[in-house]
C-alpha positions in Angstrom: -124.9 -180.8 -192.6 -123.6 -181.6 -189.9 -120.0 -182.1 -189.2 -118.3 -185.4 -189.3 -114.7 -186.6 -189.4 -114.0 -190.4 -190.7 -110.9 -192.0 -190.3 -109.7 -193.8 -193.7 -106.8 -195.7 -192.0 -103.4 -195.9 -190.1 -100.3 -197.4 -191.3 -96.9 -197.6 -189.8 -93.8 -196.3 -191.5 -90.0 -196.5 -190.3 -88.7 -193.7 -189.3 -85.0 -193.8 -188.7 -85.1 -190.3 -186.7 -87.0 -191.7 -183.8 -85.4 -194.8 -183.3 -88.5 -196.2 -181.7 -90.0 -198.6 -184.4 -92.6 -197.6 -186.6 -94.3 -194.2 -186.8 -97.9 -194.3 -186.7 -99.8 -192.1 -189.5 -103.3 -191.7 -189.4 -105.2 -190.3 -192.2 -108.8 -189.0 -192.0 -111.5 -186.8 -194.2 -114.2 -184.5 -192.8 -117.4 -183.1 -194.3 -115.7 -179.7 -194.3 -113.6 -181.1 -196.9 -110.2 -181.6 -195.4 -107.8 -184.3 -194.9 -106.2 -184.6 -191.5 -102.6 -186.4 -191.3 -101.8 -187.2 -188.1 -97.8 -188.3 -187.4 -97.7 -190.1 -184.3 -99.4 -188.0 -181.5 -97.0 -185.1 -181.6 -97.8 -183.4 -185.1 -100.8 -183.2 -187.6 -101.4 -181.5 -190.7 -105.0 -180.6 -192.0 -105.1 -179.9 -195.7 -107.3 -179.0 -198.4 -108.1 -181.5 -201.3 -105.6 -179.9 -203.7 -102.9 -180.0 -201.2 -103.6 -183.7 -201.1 -103.6 -184.2 -204.3 -100.0 -182.3 -204.7 -98.7 -184.4 -201.7 -99.6 -187.4 -203.5 -98.1 -186.4 -206.9 -94.8 -185.3 -204.9 -94.7 -188.7 -203.0 -95.4 -190.9 -205.7 -92.5 -189.0 -207.7 -90.2 -190.0 -204.7 -91.2 -193.6 -204.8 -90.5 -194.0 -208.8 -86.8 -192.0 -208.2 -86.3 -194.2 -204.8 -87.2 -197.2 -207.0 -84.9 -196.3 -210.1 -82.3 -195.8 -207.6 -82.6 -199.2 -205.8 -82.5 -200.8 -209.5 -79.6 -199.1 -210.2 -78.0 -200.0 -207.2 -78.8 -203.7 -207.3 -77.5 -203.5 -211.3 -74.0 -202.5 -210.0 -74.2 -205.0 -207.2 -75.0 -207.7 -209.9 -71.9 -206.3 -212.1 -69.6 -206.3 -209.1 -70.5 -209.9 -208.4 -70.3 -211.2 -212.0 -66.8 -209.4 -212.0 -65.7 -211.4 -208.8 -67.1 -214.7 -210.2 -65.2 -214.1 -213.5 -61.7 -213.2 -211.6 -62.3 -216.1 -209.2 -62.7 -218.7 -212.3 -59.5 -217.2 -214.4 
C-alpha cells in the first residue's frame, strides 16, 4: 500500500496565550495508522489510534466539566440578580 496522508479538517480555536486571534489546528490521518495534529505552524504531534481515543476521552471529560462549571456560575449569577431584585422591591 502506498503512503497517503488525508487532512480531515482545520479549525480555529481561541488561544489566550498567543494574543493573535485563533490558533489553527489541523487534524489528519495516514495509511500507517497515525494521526497528525498540527498546532499552527510551530508544533505537531503524530500519535496512534489508541492515543487519539485517550485524547478524545479526556477532551470530552474537560468539556463536560467546563459545562458544569459554567452552569454553576450562571446559577450563582441568577441567584445574585434575583436577590438584588428582591432587595430593590422591598
